[in-house]
KEDORO-8147 format. One record per atom (N, C-alpha, C, O): residue number from 0; atom name; z, y, x. Coordinates in nm, 4 decimals. Layout:
N
(r NUM "CA" (Z Y X))
...
//
This chain:
126
(r 0 "N" (4.5868 -1.2007 2.5613))
(r 0 "CA" (4.5774 -1.1364 2.6884))
(r 0 "C" (4.6249 -1.2246 2.8011))
(r 0 "O" (4.7441 -1.2538 2.8110))
(r 1 "N" (4.5326 -1.2683 2.8876))
(r 1 "CA" (4.5720 -1.3402 3.0077))
(r 1 "C" (4.6530 -1.2485 3.0969))
(r 1 "O" (4.6232 -1.1295 3.1070))
(r 2 "N" (4.7525 -1.3009 3.1602))
(r 2 "CA" (4.8354 -1.2202 3.2484))
(r 2 "C" (4.9466 -1.1462 3.1770))
(r 2 "O" (5.0233 -1.0743 3.2412))
(r 3 "N" (4.9575 -1.1617 3.0468))
(r 3 "CA" (5.0614 -1.0921 2.9717))
(r 3 "C" (5.1966 -1.1587 2.9927))
(r 3 "O" (5.2060 -1.2803 3.0088))
(r 4 "N" (5.2995 -1.0774 2.9920))
(r 4 "CA" (5.4374 -1.1247 3.0002))
(r 4 "C" (5.4818 -1.1705 2.8613))
(r 4 "O" (5.4423 -1.1103 2.7614))
(r 5 "N" (5.5621 -1.2749 2.8534))
(r 5 "CA" (5.6192 -1.3188 2.7265))
(r 5 "C" (5.7173 -1.2109 2.6799))
(r 5 "O" (5.8168 -1.1853 2.7476))
(r 6 "N" (5.6910 -1.1484 2.5669))
(r 6 "CA" (5.7724 -1.0374 2.5199))
(r 6 "C" (5.9185 -1.0757 2.4983))
(r 6 "O" (6.0071 -0.9906 2.5058))
(r 7 "N" (5.9436 -1.2042 2.4713))
(r 7 "CA" (6.0820 -1.2458 2.4477))
(r 7 "C" (6.1670 -1.2382 2.5750))
(r 7 "O" (6.2898 -1.2420 2.5678))
(r 8 "N" (6.1021 -1.2274 2.6908))
(r 8 "CA" (6.1738 -1.2184 2.8181))
(r 8 "C" (6.1996 -1.0747 2.8628))
(r 8 "O" (6.2604 -1.0524 2.9674))
(r 9 "N" (6.1539 -0.9778 2.7846))
(r 9 "CA" (6.1676 -0.8374 2.8234))
(r 9 "C" (6.2808 -0.7749 2.7423))
(r 9 "O" (6.2718 -0.7673 2.6198))
(r 10 "N" (6.3875 -0.7301 2.8094))
(r 10 "CA" (6.4990 -0.6691 2.7361))
(r 10 "C" (6.4600 -0.5315 2.6826))
(r 10 "O" (6.3651 -0.4703 2.7318))
(r 11 "N" (6.5325 -0.4828 2.5823))
(r 11 "CA" (6.5040 -0.3484 2.5303))
(r 11 "C" (6.5154 -0.2442 2.6418))
(r 11 "O" (6.5874 -0.2636 2.7398))
(r 12 "N" (6.4434 -0.1340 2.6250))
(r 12 "CA" (6.4475 -0.0252 2.7221))
(r 12 "C" (6.5790 0.0498 2.7169))
(r 12 "O" (6.6536 0.0420 2.6194))
(r 13 "N" (6.6052 0.1219 2.8232))
(r 13 "CA" (6.7246 0.2061 2.8308))
(r 13 "C" (6.6859 0.3466 2.7872))
(r 13 "O" (6.5911 0.4046 2.8400))
(r 14 "N" (6.7580 0.4005 2.6924))
(r 14 "CA" (6.7258 0.5335 2.6412))
(r 14 "C" (6.7696 0.6411 2.7412))
(r 14 "O" (6.8709 0.6271 2.8097))
(r 15 "N" (6.6913 0.7475 2.7474))
(r 15 "CA" (6.7288 0.8621 2.8287))
(r 15 "C" (6.6804 0.8571 2.9725))
(r 15 "O" (6.7015 0.9525 3.0473))
(r 16 "N" (6.6162 0.7489 3.0129))
(r 16 "CA" (6.5665 0.7387 3.1492))
(r 16 "C" (6.4193 0.7742 3.1562))
(r 16 "O" (6.3624 0.8290 3.0617))
(r 17 "N" (6.3588 0.7423 3.2688))
(r 17 "CA" (6.2150 0.7622 3.2847))
(r 17 "C" (6.1398 0.6682 3.1910))
(r 17 "O" (6.1941 0.5669 3.1470))
(r 18 "N" (6.0155 0.7021 3.1608))
(r 18 "CA" (5.9331 0.6142 3.0783))
(r 18 "C" (5.9096 0.4850 3.1566))
(r 18 "O" (5.8598 0.4899 3.2691))
(r 19 "N" (5.9443 0.3703 3.0998))
(r 19 "CA" (5.9255 0.2432 3.1707))
(r 19 "C" (5.7779 0.2141 3.1980))
(r 19 "O" (5.6897 0.2550 3.1224))
(r 20 "N" (5.7541 0.1442 3.3053))
(r 20 "CA" (5.6175 0.1024 3.3405))
(r 20 "C" (5.5853 -0.0233 3.2610))
(r 20 "O" (5.5913 -0.1350 3.3123))
(r 21 "N" (5.5513 -0.0022 3.1359))
(r 21 "CA" (5.5273 -0.1108 3.0417))
(r 21 "C" (5.4121 -0.0712 2.9504))
(r 21 "O" (5.4078 0.0412 2.9005))
(r 22 "N" (5.3189 -0.1632 2.9286))
(r 22 "CA" (5.2027 -0.1395 2.8437))
(r 22 "C" (5.1993 -0.2458 2.7343))
(r 22 "O" (5.2163 -0.3647 2.7612))
(r 23 "N" (5.1770 -0.2015 2.6112))
(r 23 "CA" (5.1646 -0.2909 2.4958))
(r 23 "C" (5.0239 -0.2762 2.4388))
(r 23 "O" (4.9752 -0.1649 2.4188))
(r 24 "N" (4.9588 -0.3904 2.4129))
(r 24 "CA" (4.8308 -0.3920 2.3445))
(r 24 "C" (4.8315 -0.5037 2.2409))
(r 24 "O" (4.9077 -0.5998 2.2515))
(r 25 "N" (4.7442 -0.4890 2.1394))
(r 25 "CA" (4.7401 -0.5875 2.0314))
(r 25 "C" (4.5968 -0.6195 1.9909))
(r 25 "O" (4.5041 -0.5414 2.0124))
(r 26 "N" (4.5825 -0.7373 1.9316))
(r 26 "CA" (4.4597 -0.7756 1.8619))
(r 26 "C" (4.4999 -0.8812 1.7605))
(r 26 "O" (4.5983 -0.9523 1.7807))
(r 27 "N" (4.4249 -0.8922 1.6515))
(r 27 "CA" (4.4665 -0.9800 1.5421))
(r 27 "C" (4.4874 -1.1254 1.5829))
(r 27 "O" (4.5765 -1.1922 1.5304))
(r 28 "N" (4.4057 -1.1753 1.6764))
(r 28 "CA" (4.4206 -1.3135 1.7222))
(r 28 "C" (4.3832 -1.3217 1.8697))
(r 28 "O" (4.2825 -1.2645 1.9115))
(r 29 "N" (4.4621 -1.3911 1.9473))
(r 29 "CA" (4.4309 -1.4094 2.0894))
(r 29 "C" (4.2969 -1.4808 2.1080))
(r 29 "O" (4.2270 -1.4583 2.2068))
(r 30 "N" (4.2620 -1.5664 2.0129))
(r 30 "CA" (4.1415 -1.6482 2.0243))
(r 30 "C" (4.0128 -1.5737 1.9911))
(r 30 "O" (3.9039 -1.6229 2.0204))
(r 31 "N" (4.0238 -1.4559 1.9305))
(r 31 "CA" (3.9025 -1.3864 1.8867))
(r 31 "C" (3.8848 -1.2485 1.9497))
(r 31 "O" (3.8076 -1.1673 1.8986))
(r 32 "N" (3.9541 -1.2209 2.0586))
(r 32 "CA" (3.9398 -1.0907 2.1251))
(r 32 "C" (3.7975 -1.0812 2.1812))
(r 32 "O" (3.7566 -1.1663 2.2602))
(r 33 "N" (3.7221 -0.9787 2.1413))
(r 33 "CA" (3.5854 -0.9633 2.1943))
(r 33 "C" (3.5860 -0.9450 2.3467))
(r 33 "O" (3.6810 -0.8911 2.4035))
(r 34 "N" (3.4791 -0.9904 2.4109))
(r 34 "CA" (3.4703 -0.9846 2.5570))
(r 34 "C" (3.4940 -0.8441 2.6115))
(r 34 "O" (3.5642 -0.8288 2.7115))
(r 35 "N" (3.4380 -0.7419 2.5491))
(r 35 "CA" (3.4543 -0.6039 2.5966))
(r 35 "C" (3.6023 -0.5649 2.5981))
(r 35 "O" (3.6492 -0.5012 2.6925))
(r 36 "N" (3.6751 -0.6031 2.4938))
(r 36 "CA" (3.8171 -0.5705 2.4867))
(r 36 "C" (3.8969 -0.6508 2.5892))
(r 36 "O" (3.9942 -0.6001 2.6449))
(r 37 "N" (3.8571 -0.7747 2.6145))
(r 37 "CA" (3.9215 -0.8540 2.7203))
(r 37 "C" (3.9020 -0.7851 2.8553))
(r 37 "O" (3.9933 -0.7824 2.9378))
(r 38 "N" (3.7837 -0.7299 2.8773))
(r 38 "CA" (3.7571 -0.6570 3.0012))
(r 38 "C" (3.8470 -0.5338 3.0113))
(r 38 "O" (3.9020 -0.5054 3.1177))
(r 39 "N" (3.8617 -0.4614 2.9016))
(r 39 "CA" (3.9504 -0.3446 2.9015))
(r 39 "C" (4.0937 -0.3858 2.9341))
(r 39 "O" (4.1613 -0.3197 3.0129))
(r 40 "N" (4.1400 -0.4952 2.8733))
(r 40 "CA" (4.2771 -0.5427 2.8983))
(r 40 "C" (4.2954 -0.5792 3.0453))
(r 40 "O" (4.3963 -0.5440 3.1064))
(r 41 "N" (4.1977 -0.6498 3.1017))
(r 41 "CA" (4.2059 -0.6848 3.2451))
(r 41 "C" (4.2086 -0.5599 3.3322))
(r 41 "O" (4.2847 -0.5522 3.4287))
(r 42 "N" (4.1250 -0.4619 3.2976))
(r 42 "CA" (4.1183 -0.3377 3.3753))
(r 42 "C" (4.2510 -0.2621 3.3685))
(r 42 "O" (4.2975 -0.2095 3.4696))
(r 43 "N" (4.3113 -0.2564 3.2517))
(r 43 "CA" (4.4425 -0.1918 3.2370))
(r 43 "C" (4.5432 -0.2584 3.3311))
(r 43 "O" (4.6196 -0.1901 3.3993))
(r 44 "N" (4.5429 -0.3914 3.3342))
(r 44 "CA" (4.6368 -0.4630 3.4205))
(r 44 "C" (4.6064 -0.4389 3.5685))
(r 44 "O" (4.6983 -0.4221 3.6487))
(r 45 "N" (4.4778 -0.4370 3.6051))
(r 45 "CA" (4.4397 -0.4111 3.7441))
(r 45 "C" (4.4803 -0.2712 3.7895))
(r 45 "O" (4.5234 -0.2529 3.9034))
(r 46 "N" (4.4670 -0.1732 3.7016))
(r 46 "CA" (4.4997 -0.0350 3.7350))
(r 46 "C" (4.6498 -0.0082 3.7418))
(r 46 "O" (4.6930 0.0950 3.7931))
(r 47 "N" (4.7288 -0.1019 3.6896))
(r 47 "CA" (4.8731 -0.0804 3.6814))
(r 47 "C" (4.9501 -0.1989 3.7394))
(r 47 "O" (5.0299 -0.2613 3.6694))
(r 48 "N" (4.9265 -0.2302 3.8673))
(r 48 "CA" (5.0002 -0.3425 3.9287))
(r 48 "C" (5.1498 -0.3122 3.9288))
(r 48 "O" (5.1926 -0.1990 3.9509))
(r 49 "N" (5.2262 -0.4151 3.9038))
(r 49 "CA" (5.3710 -0.3972 3.9002))
(r 49 "C" (5.4243 -0.3509 3.7659))
(r 49 "O" (5.5457 -0.3421 3.7470))
(r 50 "N" (5.3361 -0.3216 3.6734))
(r 50 "CA" (5.3787 -0.2831 3.5392))
(r 50 "C" (5.3926 -0.4096 3.4546))
(r 50 "O" (5.3246 -0.5093 3.4793))
(r 51 "N" (5.4795 -0.4052 3.3566))
(r 51 "CA" (5.4907 -0.5131 3.2599))
(r 51 "C" (5.3817 -0.4933 3.1561))
(r 51 "O" (5.3662 -0.3842 3.1012))
(r 52 "N" (5.3059 -0.5996 3.1293))
(r 52 "CA" (5.1974 -0.5945 3.0316))
(r 52 "C" (5.2306 -0.6914 2.9191))
(r 52 "O" (5.2502 -0.8108 2.9422))
(r 53 "N" (5.2367 -0.6386 2.7963))
(r 53 "CA" (5.2667 -0.7199 2.6790))
(r 53 "C" (5.1471 -0.7181 2.5847))
(r 53 "O" (5.0954 -0.6120 2.5497))
(r 54 "N" (5.1038 -0.8378 2.5441))
(r 54 "CA" (4.9944 -0.8500 2.4487))
(r 54 "C" (5.0479 -0.9213 2.3248))
(r 54 "O" (5.1154 -1.0238 2.3350))
(r 55 "N" (5.0169 -0.8656 2.2075))
(r 55 "CA" (5.0626 -0.9217 2.0807))
(r 55 "C" (4.9447 -0.9495 1.9898))
(r 55 "O" (4.8538 -0.8674 1.9776))
(r 56 "N" (4.9465 -1.0669 1.9253))
(r 56 "CA" (4.8546 -1.0894 1.8139))
(r 56 "C" (4.9370 -1.0744 1.6854))
(r 56 "O" (5.0567 -1.0467 1.6918))
(r 57 "N" (4.8745 -1.0921 1.5708))
(r 57 "CA" (4.9453 -1.0698 1.4442))
(r 57 "C" (5.0690 -1.1587 1.4305))
(r 57 "O" (5.1713 -1.1141 1.3785))
(r 58 "N" (5.0609 -1.2827 1.4759))
(r 58 "CA" (5.1765 -1.3726 1.4680))
(r 58 "C" (5.2897 -1.3232 1.5585))
(r 58 "O" (5.4066 -1.3290 1.5203))
(r 59 "N" (5.2557 -1.2749 1.6778))
(r 59 "CA" (5.3571 -1.2203 1.7681))
(r 59 "C" (5.4248 -1.0974 1.7078))
(r 59 "O" (5.5460 -1.0792 1.7192))
(r 60 "N" (5.3436 -1.0136 1.6434))
(r 60 "CA" (5.3986 -0.8922 1.5821))
(r 60 "C" (5.5013 -0.9296 1.4752))
(r 60 "O" (5.6110 -0.8738 1.4721))
(r 61 "N" (5.4660 -1.0236 1.3879))
(r 61 "CA" (5.5598 -1.0669 1.2832))
(r 61 "C" (5.6868 -1.1259 1.3447))
(r 61 "O" (5.7969 -1.0993 1.2964))
(r 62 "N" (5.6724 -1.2054 1.4504))
(r 62 "CA" (5.7894 -1.2653 1.5165))
(r 62 "C" (5.8753 -1.1586 1.5830))
(r 62 "O" (5.9979 -1.1637 1.5735))
(r 63 "N" (5.8129 -1.0619 1.6500))
(r 63 "CA" (5.8882 -0.9533 1.7138))
(r 63 "C" (5.9724 -0.8785 1.6109))
(r 63 "O" (6.0911 -0.8543 1.6328))
(r 64 "N" (5.9104 -0.8419 1.4985))
(r 64 "CA" (5.9842 -0.7663 1.3976))
(r 64 "C" (6.0983 -0.8507 1.3408))
(r 64 "O" (6.2086 -0.7996 1.3214))
(r 65 "N" (6.0737 -0.9770 1.3143))
(r 65 "CA" (6.1798 -1.0644 1.2615))
(r 65 "C" (6.2946 -1.0820 1.3610))
(r 65 "O" (6.4115 -1.0823 1.3224))
(r 66 "N" (6.2605 -1.0968 1.4893))
(r 66 "CA" (6.3623 -1.1266 1.5908))
(r 66 "C" (6.4298 -1.0034 1.6503))
(r 66 "O" (6.5502 -1.0049 1.6761))
(r 67 "N" (6.3531 -0.8971 1.6721))
(r 67 "CA" (6.4071 -0.7806 1.7431))
(r 67 "C" (6.4318 -0.6594 1.6539))
(r 67 "O" (6.5130 -0.5736 1.6886))
(r 68 "N" (6.3644 -0.6506 1.5413))
(r 68 "CA" (6.3766 -0.5353 1.4513))
(r 68 "C" (6.3883 -0.5826 1.3062))
(r 68 "O" (6.3094 -0.5409 1.2214))
(r 69 "N" (6.4865 -0.6699 1.2765))
(r 69 "CA" (6.4930 -0.7302 1.1419))
(r 69 "C" (6.5130 -0.6298 1.0288))
(r 69 "O" (6.4786 -0.6594 0.9144))
(r 70 "N" (6.5668 -0.5137 1.0576))
(r 70 "CA" (6.5850 -0.4132 0.9517))
(r 70 "C" (6.4507 -0.3648 0.8968))
(r 70 "O" (6.4455 -0.3049 0.7894))
(r 71 "N" (6.3424 -0.3904 0.9699))
(r 71 "CA" (6.2093 -0.3456 0.9296))
(r 71 "C" (6.1258 -0.4554 0.8628))
(r 71 "O" (6.0118 -0.4292 0.8245))
(r 72 "N" (6.1776 -0.5745 0.8478))
(r 72 "CA" (6.0986 -0.6856 0.7931))
(r 72 "C" (6.0465 -0.6551 0.6524))
(r 72 "O" (5.9286 -0.6772 0.6247))
(r 73 "N" (6.1315 -0.6053 0.5642))
(r 73 "CA" (6.0878 -0.5791 0.4265))
(r 73 "C" (5.9768 -0.4739 0.4241))
(r 73 "O" (5.8784 -0.4885 0.3516))
(r 74 "N" (5.9929 -0.3687 0.5032))
(r 74 "CA" (5.8880 -0.2653 0.5074))
(r 74 "C" (5.7576 -0.3225 0.5632))
(r 74 "O" (5.6497 -0.2946 0.5109))
(r 75 "N" (5.7680 -0.4023 0.6692))
(r 75 "CA" (5.6505 -0.4653 0.7297))
(r 75 "C" (5.5783 -0.5522 0.6273))
(r 75 "O" (5.4563 -0.5434 0.6137))
(r 76 "N" (5.6518 -0.6350 0.5562))
(r 76 "CA" (5.5909 -0.7248 0.4575))
(r 76 "C" (5.5316 -0.6496 0.3392))
(r 76 "O" (5.4383 -0.6980 0.2751))
(r 77 "N" (5.5856 -0.5307 0.3100))
(r 77 "CA" (5.5344 -0.4508 0.1981))
(r 77 "C" (5.4008 -0.3837 0.2322))
(r 77 "O" (5.3296 -0.3395 0.1420))
(r 78 "N" (5.3668 -0.3756 0.3581))
(r 78 "CA" (5.2418 -0.3103 0.3997))
(r 78 "C" (5.1267 -0.4087 0.3846))
(r 78 "O" (5.0924 -0.4802 0.4787))
(r 79 "N" (5.0680 -0.4118 0.2675))
(r 79 "CA" (4.9637 -0.5099 0.2359))
(r 79 "C" (4.8280 -0.4448 0.2088))
(r 79 "O" (4.7279 -0.5149 0.1938))
(r 80 "N" (4.8237 -0.3128 0.2026))
(r 80 "CA" (4.6984 -0.2444 0.1693))
(r 80 "C" (4.5914 -0.2687 0.2749))
(r 80 "O" (4.4760 -0.2961 0.2420))
(r 81 "N" (4.6293 -0.2589 0.3997))
(r 81 "CA" (4.5341 -0.2806 0.5097))
(r 81 "C" (4.6128 -0.3348 0.6287))
(r 81 "O" (4.7222 -0.2861 0.6573))
(r 82 "N" (4.5590 -0.4344 0.6981))
(r 82 "CA" (4.6314 -0.4932 0.8120))
(r 82 "C" (4.6706 -0.3907 0.9187))
(r 82 "O" (4.7716 -0.4087 0.9868))
(r 83 "N" (4.5923 -0.2835 0.9343))
(r 83 "CA" (4.6226 -0.1844 1.0368))
(r 83 "C" (4.7562 -0.1154 1.0104))
(r 83 "O" (4.8202 -0.0676 1.1041))
(r 84 "N" (4.7989 -0.1096 0.8856))
(r 84 "CA" (4.9290 -0.0489 0.8551))
(r 84 "C" (5.0414 -0.1233 0.9265))
(r 84 "O" (5.1349 -0.0615 0.9774))
(r 85 "N" (5.0323 -0.2540 0.9299))
(r 85 "CA" (5.1344 -0.3332 0.9980))
(r 85 "C" (5.1314 -0.3082 1.1485))
(r 85 "O" (5.2361 -0.2980 1.2125))
(r 86 "N" (5.0116 -0.2984 1.2042))
(r 86 "CA" (4.9987 -0.2694 1.3475))
(r 86 "C" (5.0527 -0.1301 1.3775))
(r 86 "O" (5.1184 -0.1099 1.4795))
(r 87 "N" (5.0256 -0.0339 1.2895))
(r 87 "CA" (5.0776 0.1018 1.3094))
(r 87 "C" (5.2302 0.1015 1.3137))
(r 87 "O" (5.2901 0.1645 1.4008))
(r 88 "N" (5.2929 0.0311 1.2203))
(r 88 "CA" (5.4388 0.0218 1.2222))
(r 88 "C" (5.4855 -0.0448 1.3516))
(r 88 "O" (5.5793 0.0025 1.4158))
(r 89 "N" (5.4203 -0.1540 1.3895))
(r 89 "CA" (5.4589 -0.2255 1.5110))
(r 89 "C" (5.4527 -0.1364 1.6343))
(r 89 "O" (5.5452 -0.1376 1.7156))
(r 90 "N" (5.3458 -0.0595 1.6495))
(r 90 "CA" (5.3327 0.0211 1.7722))
(r 90 "C" (5.4499 0.1168 1.7870))
(r 90 "O" (5.4995 0.1363 1.8980))
(r 91 "N" (5.4950 0.1769 1.6777))
(r 91 "CA" (5.6125 0.2652 1.6850))
(r 91 "C" (5.7381 0.1866 1.7193))
(r 91 "O" (5.8181 0.2297 1.8023))
(r 92 "N" (5.7552 0.0723 1.6560))
(r 92 "CA" (5.8736 -0.0091 1.6834))
(r 92 "C" (5.8749 -0.0586 1.8277))
(r 92 "O" (5.9801 -0.0590 1.8915))
(r 93 "N" (5.7596 -0.1004 1.8800))
(r 93 "CA" (5.7528 -0.1514 2.0171))
(r 93 "C" (5.7869 -0.0424 2.1188))
(r 93 "O" (5.8646 -0.0655 2.2114))
(r 94 "N" (5.7289 0.0758 2.1014))
(r 94 "CA" (5.7567 0.1846 2.1955))
(r 94 "C" (5.9014 0.2310 2.1811))
(r 94 "O" (5.9648 0.2663 2.2805))
(r 95 "N" (5.9536 0.2313 2.0608))
(r 95 "CA" (6.0950 0.2654 2.0423))
(r 95 "C" (6.1851 0.1606 2.1075))
(r 95 "O" (6.2870 0.1947 2.1676))
(r 96 "N" (6.1479 0.0346 2.0958))
(r 96 "CA" (6.2289 -0.0765 2.1479))
(r 96 "C" (6.2285 -0.0823 2.3004))
(r 96 "O" (6.3341 -0.0943 2.3625))
(r 97 "N" (6.1095 -0.0737 2.3610))
(r 97 "CA" (6.0978 -0.0906 2.5056))
(r 97 "C" (6.0710 0.0375 2.5817))
(r 97 "O" (6.1019 0.0466 2.7005))
(r 98 "N" (6.0136 0.1373 2.5149))
(r 98 "CA" (5.9590 0.2508 2.5887))
(r 98 "C" (5.8211 0.2105 2.6376))
(r 98 "O" (5.7628 0.1138 2.5883))
(r 99 "N" (5.7696 0.2836 2.7333))
(r 99 "CA" (5.6378 0.2499 2.7853))
(r 99 "C" (5.5279 0.3089 2.7007))
(r 99 "O" (5.5452 0.4132 2.6375))
(r 100 "N" (5.4135 0.2408 2.6999))
(r 100 "CA" (5.2929 0.2943 2.6386))
(r 100 "C" (5.2255 0.1895 2.5515))
(r 100 "O" (5.2157 0.0726 2.5888))
(r 101 "N" (5.1789 0.2333 2.4343))
(r 101 "CA" (5.0925 0.1511 2.3521))
(r 101 "C" (4.9507 0.2021 2.3749))
(r 101 "O" (4.9247 0.3214 2.3596))
(r 102 "N" (4.8591 0.1130 2.4113))
(r 102 "CA" (4.7191 0.1497 2.4305))
(r 102 "C" (4.6321 0.0682 2.3368))
(r 102 "O" (4.6407 -0.0546 2.3345))
(r 103 "N" (4.5481 0.1358 2.2592))
(r 103 "CA" (4.4531 0.0648 2.1741))
(r 103 "C" (4.3613 -0.0191 2.2612))
(r 103 "O" (4.3142 0.0271 2.3652))
(r 104 "N" (4.3363 -0.1399 2.2197))
(r 104 "CA" (4.2552 -0.2331 2.2985))
(r 104 "C" (4.1071 -0.1976 2.2968))
(r 104 "O" (4.0328 -0.2404 2.3851))
(r 105 "N" (4.0629 -0.1201 2.1981))
(r 105 "CA" (3.9212 -0.0860 2.1887))
(r 105 "C" (3.8844 0.0445 2.2594))
(r 105 "O" (3.7716 0.0924 2.2466))
(r 106 "N" (3.9784 0.1017 2.3332))
(r 106 "CA" (3.9549 0.2255 2.4071))
(r 106 "C" (3.9535 0.1932 2.5563))
(r 106 "O" (4.0441 0.1262 2.6058))
(r 107 "N" (3.8505 0.2406 2.6292))
(r 107 "CA" (3.8494 0.2138 2.7737))
(r 107 "C" (3.9780 0.2642 2.8385))
(r 107 "O" (4.0315 0.3671 2.7973))
(r 108 "N" (4.0284 0.1930 2.9392))
(r 108 "CA" (4.1569 0.2302 2.9988))
(r 108 "C" (4.1510 0.3625 3.0743))
(r 108 "O" (4.0452 0.4031 3.1226))
(r 109 "N" (4.2673 0.4299 3.0839))
(r 109 "CA" (4.2751 0.5512 3.1644))
(r 109 "C" (4.2435 0.5181 3.3107))
(r 109 "O" (4.2573 0.4027 3.3514))
(r 110 "N" (4.2025 0.6149 3.3887))
(r 110 "CA" (4.1562 0.5866 3.5242))
(r 110 "C" (4.2626 0.5401 3.6236))
(r 110 "O" (4.2298 0.4694 3.7188))
(r 111 "N" (4.3897 0.5782 3.6039))
(r 111 "CA" (4.4897 0.5393 3.7029))
(r 111 "C" (4.6297 0.5486 3.6452))
(r 111 "O" (4.6518 0.6123 3.5422))
(r 112 "N" (4.7237 0.4844 3.7124))
(r 112 "CA" (4.8631 0.4850 3.6678))
(r 112 "C" (4.9209 0.6257 3.6612))
(r 112 "O" (4.9882 0.6563 3.5628))
(r 113 "N" (4.8992 0.7143 3.7600))
(r 113 "CA" (4.9563 0.8484 3.7485))
(r 113 "C" (4.9091 0.9218 3.6228))
(r 113 "O" (4.9871 0.9927 3.5593))
(r 114 "N" (4.7810 0.9049 3.5867))
(r 114 "CA" (4.7315 0.9679 3.4654))
(r 114 "C" (4.8040 0.9112 3.3436))
(r 114 "O" (4.8459 0.9862 3.2554))
(r 115 "N" (4.8186 0.7801 3.3389))
(r 115 "CA" (4.8856 0.7167 3.2263))
(r 115 "C" (5.0309 0.7604 3.2189))
(r 115 "O" (5.0802 0.7876 3.1094))
(r 116 "N" (5.1010 0.7683 3.3303))
(r 116 "CA" (5.2430 0.7994 3.3264))
(r 116 "C" (5.2705 0.9413 3.2793))
(r 116 "O" (5.3829 0.9721 3.2397))
(r 117 "N" (5.1689 1.0292 3.2827))
(r 117 "CA" (5.1858 1.1658 3.2340))
(r 117 "C" (5.1346 1.1837 3.0924))
(r 117 "O" (5.1554 1.2885 3.0312))
(r 118 "N" (5.0679 1.0822 3.0405))
(r 118 "CA" (5.0079 1.0906 2.9081))
(r 118 "C" (5.1123 1.0672 2.7995))
(r 118 "O" (5.2159 1.0057 2.8249))
(r 119 "N" (5.0852 1.1164 2.6779))
(r 119 "CA" (5.1766 1.0852 2.5670))
(r 119 "C" (5.1676 0.9359 2.5345))
(r 119 "O" (5.0692 0.8713 2.5705))
(r 120 "N" (5.2689 0.8801 2.4669))
(r 120 "CA" (5.2681 0.7373 2.4365))
(r 120 "C" (5.1493 0.6914 2.3527))
(r 120 "O" (5.1135 0.5737 2.3579))
(r 121 "N" (5.0870 0.7805 2.2755))
(r 121 "CA" (4.9736 0.7429 2.1924))
(r 121 "C" (4.8538 0.8287 2.2315))
(r 121 "O" (4.8240 0.9259 2.1620))
(r 122 "N" (4.7839 0.7961 2.3407))
(r 122 "CA" (4.6692 0.8781 2.3821))
(r 122 "C" (4.5658 0.8886 2.2712))
(r 122 "O" (4.5427 0.7934 2.1967))
(r 123 "N" (4.5037 1.0065 2.2614))
(r 123 "CA" (4.3981 1.0260 2.1613))
(r 123 "C" (4.2722 0.9543 2.2063))
(r 123 "O" (4.2425 0.9469 2.3255))
(r 124 "N" (4.1991 0.9020 2.1101))
(r 124 "CA" (4.0716 0.8386 2.1411))
(r 124 "C" (3.9690 0.9461 2.1702))
(r 124 "O" (3.9731 1.0537 2.1106))
(r 125 "N" (3.8753 0.9177 2.2628))
(r 125 "CA" (3.7726 1.0171 2.2942))
(r 125 "C" (3.6805 1.0421 2.1755))
(r 125 "O" (3.5883 1.1231 2.1849))
//
């Protein structure tokens, strides 16, 4: 994701406050993100100026869990049945760690920041 913030520079969220203006998205490799999904990622960033945008590929996800959530490394490594299992675990850990919103990269972005800020952390796909 072009325009993404380096996740290592973002401190953990503060519990009990407002939902942080932070968006997390993932794809298996930064080099193979399909054009349509790149467009969705750009649109999400355009619709949410001033928000922190974090993009993770599979290597970033493994590094995040090792560095920020080491108690989950064994469980993460045990999830070998399907790669999506690891992403599913990551999305919960990321939202727990920072707050904010996880948005699937293959879903068109919500129309505006106010809509997103009222939505649950895991919006349903249409």
